[in-house]
Residue frames relative to the residue before (quaternion, step in Angstrom):
aa qw qx qy qz dx dy dz
M 1.0000 0.0000 0.0000 0.0000 0.00 0.00 0.00
F 0.2882 -0.7533 0.5689 0.1609 3.57 -0.66 1.12
K 0.2046 -0.7545 0.6115 0.1226 3.55 -1.12 0.75
V 0.0969 -0.7886 0.6071 0.0117 3.55 -0.70 1.15
W 0.1738 -0.7805 0.5926 0.0976 3.59 -0.77 1.02
I 0.0880 -0.7866 0.6110 0.0158 3.56 -0.71 1.15
D 0.1432 -0.8076 0.5715 0.0243 3.53 -0.68 1.17
A 0.1963 -0.7613 0.6103 0.0969 3.57 -0.56 1.21
G 0.3925 -0.7671 0.4581 0.2183 3.57 -0.40 1.19
H 0.8278 0.2334 -0.1797 0.4775 3.54 -1.33 0.50
G 0.2364 0.7875 -0.5515 0.1405 3.62 -1.09 -0.59
G 0.8162 0.2234 -0.1817 0.5010 3.55 -1.21 0.57
K 0.8470 -0.0825 0.0895 0.5175 3.57 -0.81 -1.05
D 0.6835 0.4311 -0.2695 0.5237 3.59 1.28 -0.26
P 0.1776 -0.8372 0.5085 0.0948 3.62 -0.13 1.23
G 0.4218 -0.6635 0.4981 0.3657 3.57 1.22 -0.41
A 0.7735 -0.2727 0.2347 0.5218 3.56 -1.12 -0.65
V 0.0703 -0.7973 0.5994 0.0025 3.58 -0.99 0.90
A 0.3394 0.7115 -0.5631 0.2480 3.58 -0.80 1.04
N 0.8486 0.1853 -0.1213 0.4804 3.55 -1.27 0.45
G 0.6969 -0.4941 0.2738 0.4418 3.58 1.02 0.80
I 0.6315 0.5169 -0.3225 0.4796 3.58 1.28 0.28
Q 0.1464 -0.7289 0.6590 0.1137 3.52 -1.19 0.72
E 0.5271 -0.6671 0.4294 0.3047 3.55 -0.74 1.07
K 0.6394 0.5657 -0.3387 0.3957 3.59 0.88 -0.92
D 0.6578 0.5152 -0.3144 0.4506 3.61 1.04 -0.72
I 0.6578 0.5165 -0.3072 0.4541 3.57 0.93 -0.90
V 0.7176 0.4630 -0.2725 0.4432 3.58 0.77 -1.02
L 0.6048 0.5329 -0.3679 0.4636 3.60 1.13 -0.50
K 0.6222 0.5311 -0.3365 0.4665 3.59 1.00 -0.80
V 0.6705 0.4985 -0.2982 0.4615 3.57 0.90 -0.96
S 0.6672 0.5200 -0.3046 0.4378 3.60 0.88 -0.93
L 0.6644 0.4875 -0.3005 0.4802 3.57 0.93 -0.89
G 0.6440 0.5286 -0.3166 0.4534 3.57 1.03 -0.77
I 0.6283 0.5294 -0.3301 0.4648 3.57 1.02 -0.80
K 0.6508 0.5177 -0.3140 0.4580 3.58 0.89 -0.94
N 0.6832 0.5015 -0.2959 0.4406 3.57 0.77 -1.05
R 0.7248 0.4578 -0.2629 0.4426 3.56 0.81 -0.98
L 0.6415 0.5173 -0.3391 0.4537 3.60 0.95 -0.79
E 0.7206 0.4474 -0.2647 0.4588 3.58 0.80 -0.98
E 0.6620 0.5035 -0.3100 0.4606 3.58 1.09 -0.62
D 0.7914 0.3767 -0.1647 0.4524 3.58 0.91 -0.91
Y 0.7851 0.3149 -0.1598 0.5089 3.63 1.14 -0.44
E 0.4846 -0.6682 0.4966 0.2683 3.51 -1.21 0.67
N 0.8758 0.1672 -0.0862 0.4445 3.54 -1.35 0.43
V 0.5889 0.5331 -0.4120 0.4464 3.57 0.81 0.98
Q 0.0983 -0.7631 0.6375 0.0405 3.54 -1.05 0.89
V 0.1815 -0.7892 0.5807 0.0837 3.57 -0.82 1.02
L 0.1271 -0.7844 0.6065 0.0262 3.54 -0.75 1.15
L 0.2391 -0.8012 0.5414 0.0882 3.56 -0.99 0.89
S 0.4964 -0.6122 0.5207 0.3282 3.56 -1.12 0.70
R 0.7802 -0.0848 0.0670 0.6162 3.55 1.04 -0.84
S 0.1996 -0.7720 0.5936 0.1086 3.54 -1.12 0.75
T 0.7225 0.2980 -0.2084 0.5880 3.57 1.35 0.06
D 0.6406 -0.5306 0.3931 0.3919 3.56 -1.32 0.02
V 0.3054 0.7365 -0.5379 0.2739 3.57 0.31 1.30
F 0.4402 -0.6824 0.5203 0.2642 3.55 -1.25 0.49
L 0.0002 0.7732 -0.6338 0.0211 3.56 -1.02 0.89
E 0.4538 -0.6483 0.5354 0.2952 3.54 -1.05 0.77
L 0.6301 -0.5435 0.3869 0.3973 3.59 -1.15 0.55
K 0.6514 0.5325 -0.3228 0.4335 3.58 0.92 -0.89
E 0.6094 0.5521 -0.3504 0.4484 3.59 1.04 -0.74
R 0.6580 0.5419 -0.3078 0.4226 3.55 0.94 -0.92
T 0.7340 0.4148 -0.2449 0.4788 3.57 0.77 -1.02
T 0.5978 0.5596 -0.3654 0.4428 3.60 1.08 -0.63
K 0.6688 0.4919 -0.2927 0.4745 3.58 0.95 -0.88
A 0.6551 0.5126 -0.3152 0.4569 3.58 0.95 -0.86
N 0.6662 0.4980 -0.3007 0.4666 3.58 0.93 -0.88
A 0.6631 0.5122 -0.3020 0.4547 3.59 0.96 -0.88
A 0.6594 0.5177 -0.3013 0.4543 3.57 1.11 -0.68
G 0.3792 -0.7382 0.4784 0.2870 3.58 1.21 -0.34
A 0.1743 0.8169 -0.5302 0.1458 3.56 1.04 0.75
D 0.4790 -0.6788 0.4849 0.2733 3.56 -1.11 0.73
I 0.7804 -0.0115 0.0072 0.6252 3.57 1.13 -0.65
L 0.1832 -0.7487 0.6220 0.1379 3.55 -1.32 0.33
V 0.0252 -0.7644 0.6441 0.0114 3.54 -1.03 0.88
S 0.1697 -0.7859 0.5914 0.0622 3.55 -0.71 1.14
I 0.2410 -0.8142 0.5225 0.0773 3.55 -0.65 1.21
H 0.0776 0.7965 -0.5915 0.0980 3.57 -0.82 1.05
C 0.2518 -0.6652 0.6551 0.2549 3.49 -1.47 0.03
N 0.4436 -0.7282 0.4792 0.2082 3.55 -1.19 0.55
A 0.0475 -0.7662 0.6370 0.0702 3.56 -1.39 0.05
G 0.7863 0.3460 -0.2405 0.4519 3.55 -1.24 0.49
G 0.5572 0.6721 -0.3499 0.3398 3.56 1.18 0.44
G 0.6040 -0.5964 0.3758 0.3718 3.58 1.07 0.48
K 0.8597 -0.0145 0.0542 0.5076 3.56 -0.37 -1.26
G 0.5096 -0.6715 0.4118 0.3462 3.59 1.25 -0.13
G 0.3484 0.7483 -0.5328 0.1865 3.54 -1.30 -0.39
F 0.5307 -0.6133 0.4931 0.3147 3.55 -1.38 -0.22
E 0.0837 0.7714 -0.6299 0.0350 3.54 -1.17 0.69
S 0.2022 -0.7693 0.5927 0.1262 3.56 -1.25 0.39
F 0.2187 -0.7890 0.5674 0.0883 3.54 -1.24 0.60
R 0.0693 -0.7218 0.6845 0.0746 3.50 -1.28 0.62
Y 0.6389 -0.5069 0.3947 0.4232 3.58 -1.28 0.11
K 0.6370 -0.5595 0.3751 0.3748 3.59 -1.17 0.62
S 0.7678 0.2394 -0.1414 0.5773 3.60 1.06 -0.78
A 0.0981 0.8571 -0.4982 0.0865 3.54 0.99 0.90
S 0.5355 -0.6025 0.4910 0.3305 3.53 -1.24 0.56
E 0.6619 -0.4888 0.3786 0.4238 3.55 -1.27 0.28
N 0.6565 0.5185 -0.3161 0.4475 3.56 1.02 -0.76
S 0.6252 0.5174 -0.3423 0.4736 3.60 1.07 -0.65
I 0.6329 0.5213 -0.3212 0.4738 3.56 1.04 -0.80
K 0.6496 0.5116 -0.3089 0.4699 3.57 1.00 -0.86
L 0.6412 0.5162 -0.3228 0.4671 3.59 0.96 -0.88
Q 0.6565 0.5068 -0.3188 0.4589 3.59 0.90 -0.87
D 0.6402 0.5386 -0.3290 0.4379 3.59 0.90 -0.90
I 0.7145 0.4581 -0.2564 0.4625 3.56 0.81 -1.07
L 0.6812 0.4991 -0.2901 0.4503 3.57 0.90 -0.94
H 0.6515 0.5226 -0.3135 0.4518 3.58 0.91 -0.93
K 0.6666 0.5030 -0.3005 0.4608 3.57 0.89 -0.93
A 0.6679 0.5096 -0.3081 0.4464 3.59 0.92 -0.89
I 0.6802 0.4868 -0.2960 0.4612 3.59 0.90 -0.90
M 0.6709 0.4845 -0.3057 0.4707 3.59 0.88 -0.89
G 0.6182 0.5597 -0.3408 0.4341 3.57 1.07 -0.70
K 0.6981 0.4314 -0.2564 0.5106 3.56 1.13 -0.66
L 0.7508 0.4559 -0.2111 0.4288 3.55 0.85 -1.08
G 0.1860 -0.7977 0.5457 0.1771 3.57 0.94 -0.88
G 0.5727 0.6066 -0.4317 0.3431 3.56 -1.27 -0.25
I 0.7797 -0.3391 0.2514 0.4624 3.55 -1.25 -0.47
D 0.1923 -0.7635 0.6096 0.0918 3.56 -0.84 1.04
R 0.1958 -0.8128 0.5435 0.0748 3.57 -0.38 1.26
G 0.6065 -0.6366 0.3112 0.3606 3.54 1.31 0.10
K 0.5189 -0.5942 0.5238 0.3214 3.50 -1.46 0.19
K 0.0537 -0.8391 0.5401 -0.0380 3.56 -0.59 1.17
A 0.2664 -0.7286 0.6077 0.1702 3.54 -1.33 0.38
Q 0.1295 0.7975 -0.5732 0.1365 3.55 -0.80 1.03
N 0.5260 -0.6428 0.4659 0.3049 3.57 -1.24 0.52
L 0.1777 0.7918 -0.5510 0.1944 3.57 0.47 1.27
H 0.5972 -0.6179 0.3744 0.3484 3.58 -0.90 0.92
M 0.6964 0.5152 -0.3025 0.3977 3.59 0.71 -1.04
V 0.7356 0.3706 -0.2369 0.5152 3.60 1.03 -0.63
R 0.6250 0.5418 -0.3385 0.4486 3.59 1.22 -0.37
E 0.7810 0.3758 -0.1772 0.4663 3.58 0.85 -1.01
S 0.5357 0.6119 -0.4116 0.4113 3.60 1.23 -0.08
Q 0.3593 -0.7667 0.5006 0.1803 3.57 -0.86 0.99
M 0.6690 0.4234 -0.2831 0.5413 3.55 1.32 0.10
P 0.6756 -0.4294 0.3529 0.4845 3.65 -1.19 0.14
A 0.0139 0.8327 -0.5469 0.0855 3.57 -0.71 1.09
V 0.0212 -0.7795 0.6253 -0.0319 3.53 -1.06 0.90
L 0.1962 -0.7482 0.6221 0.1209 3.55 -1.13 0.72
T 0.1589 -0.8001 0.5735 0.0754 3.58 -0.81 1.01
E 0.1922 -0.7543 0.6213 0.0899 3.55 -1.09 0.86
N 0.1124 -0.8671 0.4850 -0.0157 3.51 -0.08 1.42
L 0.8187 -0.2149 0.0521 0.5299 3.53 0.09 1.43
F 0.4618 -0.7023 0.4955 0.2192 3.55 -1.32 0.43
V 0.3850 -0.7429 0.4981 0.2275 3.58 -0.69 1.06
D 0.7202 0.4311 -0.2545 0.4804 3.63 1.16 -0.49
V 0.5763 0.4812 -0.4033 0.5231 3.57 1.25 0.43
V 0.4874 -0.7241 0.3948 0.2868 3.57 -0.43 1.25
A 0.6651 0.5101 -0.3166 0.4441 3.60 0.86 -0.92
D 0.6676 0.4824 -0.2958 0.4838 3.59 0.98 -0.84
A 0.6434 0.5297 -0.3220 0.4493 3.58 0.96 -0.88
D 0.6303 0.5284 -0.3281 0.4646 3.58 1.00 -0.79
R 0.6451 0.5086 -0.3178 0.4736 3.57 1.05 -0.73
L 0.6740 0.5153 -0.2951 0.4394 3.58 0.94 -0.92
K 0.6275 0.5299 -0.3315 0.4643 3.60 1.23 -0.37
Q 0.6245 0.5427 -0.3314 0.4534 3.59 1.29 -0.17
V 0.4954 -0.6682 0.4744 0.2882 3.56 -0.84 1.01
S 0.6416 0.5477 -0.3259 0.4268 3.58 1.00 -0.81
V 0.6574 0.4964 -0.3116 0.4737 3.60 1.06 -0.70
I 0.6055 0.5267 -0.3510 0.4824 3.61 1.03 -0.72
D 0.6440 0.5273 -0.3129 0.4576 3.56 1.01 -0.86
V 0.6399 0.5206 -0.3151 0.4693 3.58 1.03 -0.79
I 0.6429 0.5135 -0.3210 0.4690 3.59 0.97 -0.84
I 0.6319 0.5182 -0.3202 0.4792 3.58 1.00 -0.83
A 0.6759 0.5137 -0.2927 0.4401 3.57 0.84 -1.02
G 0.6454 0.5244 -0.3228 0.4519 3.58 1.00 -0.77
H 0.6524 0.5008 -0.3099 0.4770 3.57 0.97 -0.84
V 0.6553 0.5201 -0.3098 0.4518 3.56 0.92 -0.92
Q 0.6604 0.5102 -0.3078 0.4570 3.57 0.90 -0.92
G 0.6822 0.4975 -0.2911 0.4498 3.57 0.90 -0.91
I 0.6570 0.5037 -0.3056 0.4704 3.58 0.94 -0.88
A 0.6621 0.5102 -0.3040 0.4570 3.57 0.91 -0.92
A 0.6588 0.5086 -0.3073 0.4614 3.59 0.98 -0.84
Y 0.6616 0.5104 -0.3141 0.4507 3.59 0.92 -0.87
L 0.7471 0.3975 -0.2193 0.4855 3.59 0.90 -0.91
G 0.3945 -0.7248 0.4754 0.3049 3.58 1.24 -0.29
L 0.2058 0.8138 -0.5182 0.1638 3.57 1.04 0.76
V 0.3437 -0.7219 0.5701 0.1891 3.52 -1.19 0.70
Q 0.4179 -0.7136 0.5037 0.2498 3.56 -0.83 0.99
K 0.4788 -0.6488 0.5121 0.2960 3.53 -1.12 0.72
T 0.4223 -0.6425 0.5634 0.3023 3.53 -1.19 0.52
K 0.6848 -0.4707 0.3427 0.4382 3.57 -1.23 0.26
E 0.6423 0.5367 -0.3224 0.4421 3.57 1.07 -0.76
D 0.6583 0.5247 -0.3048 0.4454 3.58 1.16 -0.65
K 0.6438 0.5557 -0.3281 0.4113 3.56 1.09 -0.68
P 0.3895 -0.7205 0.5166 0.2497 3.60 -0.75 0.97
V 0.3970 -0.6767 0.5623 0.2612 3.54 -1.16 0.65
L 0.1276 -0.8222 0.5540 0.0275 3.54 -0.40 1.25
L 0.1718 -0.7720 0.6058 0.0870 3.56 -0.71 1.10
R 0.2071 -0.8156 0.5300 0.1048 3.57 -0.38 1.20
D 0.4839 -0.6174 0.5355 0.3130 3.51 -1.28 0.49
I 0.3678 -0.7745 0.4703 0.2091 3.59 -0.43 1.20
N 0.6573 0.5142 -0.3095 0.4559 3.58 1.23 -0.30
V 0.6350 0.5030 -0.3219 0.4901 3.59 1.31 -0.05
L 0.3444 -0.7609 0.5232 0.1695 3.56 -0.76 1.11
S 0.4477 -0.6755 0.5172 0.2753 3.59 -0.93 0.90
K 0.5903 -0.6092 0.3992 0.3480 3.57 -1.01 0.84
W 0.6810 0.5196 -0.3052 0.4160 3.59 0.88 -0.92
A 0.7161 0.4569 -0.2462 0.4667 3.60 1.20 -0.50
E 0.3779 0.7799 -0.4560 0.2026 3.60 1.27 -0.10
V 0.6979 0.4810 -0.2893 0.4448 3.58 0.79 -1.00
T 0.6813 0.4915 -0.2867 0.4605 3.58 0.87 -0.99
W 0.6617 0.5136 -0.3137 0.4472 3.59 0.93 -0.91
K 0.6300 0.5294 -0.3306 0.4620 3.58 1.00 -0.80
E 0.6598 0.5262 -0.3050 0.4413 3.57 0.96 -0.91
V 0.7302 0.4377 -0.2645 0.4530 3.60 0.76 -1.00
T 0.6393 0.4986 -0.3452 0.4729 3.60 1.11 -0.51
E 0.6389 0.5260 -0.3291 0.4548 3.59 1.00 -0.76
K 0.6935 0.4562 -0.2669 0.4895 3.57 1.14 -0.66
G 0.5514 -0.6753 0.3536 0.3389 3.56 1.32 0.05
Y 0.4388 0.6997 -0.4693 0.3124 3.61 1.19 0.17
F 0.7638 0.1263 -0.0859 0.6271 3.59 1.17 -0.64
D 0.4954 -0.6812 0.4522 0.2934 3.59 -1.17 0.51
G 0.5926 -0.6199 0.3466 0.3800 3.59 1.27 0.07
S 0.6235 0.5470 -0.3444 0.4399 3.61 1.23 -0.18
R 0.8685 0.1405 -0.1040 0.4639 3.56 -1.35 0.42
P 0.0195 0.8552 -0.5177 0.0137 3.65 0.70 0.99
G 0.7343 0.4428 -0.2439 0.4531 3.59 1.10 -0.56
S 0.5263 0.6489 -0.4138 0.3615 3.59 1.22 0.10
T 0.5465 -0.5837 0.4757 0.3665 3.56 -1.26 0.34
V 0.4259 -0.7079 0.5117 0.2359 3.57 -1.23 0.53
T 0.3162 -0.7315 0.5727 0.1921 3.59 -0.90 0.96
R 0.6536 -0.4942 0.3865 0.4233 3.57 -1.28 0.24
E 0.6140 0.5446 -0.3455 0.4550 3.60 1.09 -0.72
E 0.6812 0.4853 -0.2912 0.4644 3.59 0.89 -0.95
L 0.6228 0.5306 -0.3340 0.4679 3.55 1.06 -0.76
G 0.6283 0.5379 -0.3273 0.4569 3.56 1.03 -0.77
A 0.6432 0.5214 -0.3180 0.4620 3.58 1.02 -0.81
V 0.6437 0.5192 -0.3156 0.4653 3.58 1.01 -0.82
V 0.6491 0.5099 -0.3110 0.4711 3.58 0.95 -0.90
S 0.6371 0.5328 -0.3246 0.4526 3.59 0.98 -0.85
R 0.6596 0.4960 -0.3071 0.4739 3.60 0.94 -0.87
L 0.6386 0.5309 -0.3208 0.4555 3.56 1.02 -0.82
L 0.6632 0.5054 -0.3063 0.4594 3.57 0.91 -0.89
K 0.6283 0.5304 -0.3322 0.4621 3.58 1.03 -0.75
K 0.6328 0.5276 -0.3253 0.4642 3.59 1.04 -0.79
I 0.6673 0.5085 -0.2932 0.4585 3.55 0.98 -0.94
E 0.7013 0.4846 -0.2636 0.4516 3.59 0.96 -0.91
S 0.6613 0.5393 -0.3101 0.4191 3.59 1.12 -0.62
């Protein structure tokens, strides 16, 4: 059983980069939870452990200490960027990284850029705590810039978050040589339609506060009638 440690950067009192209506801590938590769900659902013999699964603050040392104690096979720290001019994606390893960390960065960077597209800021080496203090191959990813309008607009799209998740999953699976589950292997999970998924908390709160949805049954499918009601409410907002 492979152990993958996913570290959602920042959290709690530390929002990370903030701009254009985005807090880094929220984006990276969505991505981290998505990576865990997809890896464990789609691949055999893999367990994904998280530094945080909610909006809590953790010191850097706490994160790497837990990952090292768990005996994780790899660590990927998820971040968004700021202050980068034109924006884009980049990844980091430690300055004196092991061959395996370099290999993980190569595979992960290629997989994410292949899905995400846009500006490739390159594979970099830097003295960052998360990649320095981790005892396993470790890479930190910087997924677009919250203070670049074009990047921020992308980060607000569910489809782009999904692409970022997919790129990480593909890269991790390729590096570890994970085997995909067959349809017969995948459990049929019946979700409680009244329980809100963690990754959707911010968006669901926003659309309910604006009156597009009534706040009930967040996990249910939408009928054409219900979709019509949502469109009607949206049009009324636009016209008012």
